N, C-alpha and C positions, 0 to 999 in steps of 0.2 A: 520329449513329455510337450505342449504347451506354453509357449514363453506368451504373459499376459502384464500391462499394465494395469498397477492399485493404486488404489488410494487410502492413505493411511491414515487414521486420524486419534494419535495420543495425546492422553491426559497425564501430562507428566505433573511432580512432585512444586507446586508455585515456590514453595522453602528453598530447593533445590536450584531450579532455575535461573532464579535473582541474583540465588550466591554464584553461581556459573555459568550464564549461556554456555559458553561455549563445550559446557564438556557436553549439558543436553543435546545441543547439534550433535554431538558426536559419538552418544549413548543409543543416539536414534541410529544414526548411518551405520552403526555401529552393526546396532541391532539384524537390521537389512542385508546387510556386506557377508555377514557368519554365516547368511543361508543362502546364499549366493545369488542376493542382489544385486540391479544397477539401481541408485538416486540417480534421478531426473527433475527434481525438485525440491527442497524440504525449506519451511521457512517457520516461525512461527504465528501461531492466525490472533491469538492473545491470550492474555493473562487474571483472569476472571473467577466471579464468586460460583462456589455447583448450585446446584438447586440441593442437592443432601452431599452429606460428609461422604467419602472416601476411602478409603481405610485410615479414618479418622483425621481427611482431610477437609477445612472449607474452601479452599481454593488450588485449582489450577492451570497449567500452562496448556492452553491450549495448537499441536504440533502436528501442521500439517504436512506430509509426506506424499509425493509421489514415485515410483516408483516400477520398475520392471523385476518380473522373477518366477520361476515354474511354478503353475499351482501346487506342484506337489509337495514343495518349500515351505506353504505358507501357513500350513501349520509349524512348521520351528517358530516362526514368529513370533507366534501367540504364543507360544509353548515360552520362550525364551522373556515374551512380556509377563506372561502370569508369574515368572520365578522374579523378573525382578523391582527392588523395592524402587524406584524412580519412578514407573509408570503404573499410574492406580488405574485405565482401561486403556483400553485399543479398539478399535471399531479398520476394518477391514473389506474394502469394496475395489468389484471390478470394474472397472473402466471400459467401456463400449470402444471398443477400435476407432468405431470412427470421427470417436470427439477425443480422445489420447492427446495427438497436440496441441488440441487447442485449448484443454485444463493445464495443459507443464507448461503451457505457452505461459496464460492468466497467471501461474502461479510463482512466474517467477517474475515477471514483470511487475509483478503487485511484492513481490519481494526486494528486486531494487529499486522500488518506490519507495517504500516503507524505509532503507538502508537510504537512501533520500533526503529523504524527512527526519531524518536521526540528524545527518551529515546537518543539514539547514538550523534545528534544533541547538547544536551543538557550534556554530557559527554564533547563530542567532544570542546565544549564553555567552560568548566568548568576545561577541562586541558591546554586549552591554555591562558585559565586566570591563571592557578600555574605559579611561578613562574621557568624557567626551566632550568635542570642539562645541565651541559656540557657534562658529557659522565656518566651513570649509569651501575654499572656494566652488567643488564641485555642488555642492548645498544650494547657493549661489548662482551657477553656469542654468541649476536642472531649476530653480525655479522660475531666474528672468526667461526662462525655454516657455512656461507652460504659462506664463502671465501673458505673453507673444502669442501663441498659438492661443488664446483665450480670446483678446484682442482681435486677433484674424479673422475667426472662426462671427468674432461679432459684427463684423466689417460684412463681412460675408454675408450672413444674417438681411443687415441693416440695405445692401445691395440688392436684392432680391425682393424684401422687403415693396423698395419700393417700384422694383420694374413687375411686378405682380397686375398683372389683366382684372379690366373693372373697376381700376382706381384709382385710371384718371381720367379729369374731367370730358375727355375723347368716349369713354365708357359709359358715359353717362348721359350722353347725350343720346346713343346710342336706341338706348336702350330707352326711350323719351319719344323718340321717333316711329 
């Protein structure tokens, strides 16, 4: 059988996802791996309000996954998703082989960027919770450096204006002749 790359968009129960994100990720990966698939990239797309209720749920966590699978086993994933209480909807698309690598790389980089953003937010929250000092040596050095840079730029600008052609007395005499 032919092995293809697929894009899967799984709408998961948002309440379940918010309680245990790791279990939600593992559940989607397990569905694919049980069918004989290989996960290429997997990440949360977004958690949002649904346009209409699905299985009496108003919110859903959209989980994007790229995976490699034999085409005959695609129906196994659909069947497993229909039997799962945690998967509200699923859409599986075959990815064109010419763009498969690019899509997977993009999904992986977006996943890495989202992880880095979460880490930055956690670090910022930790820094905000820490007691603040009035002025640190590093902050004073940064402020001094900024003032020195502004002074240097202002000096260079003033010199450039003085040296500009057409502003001197010689320039005025040449236009009068």
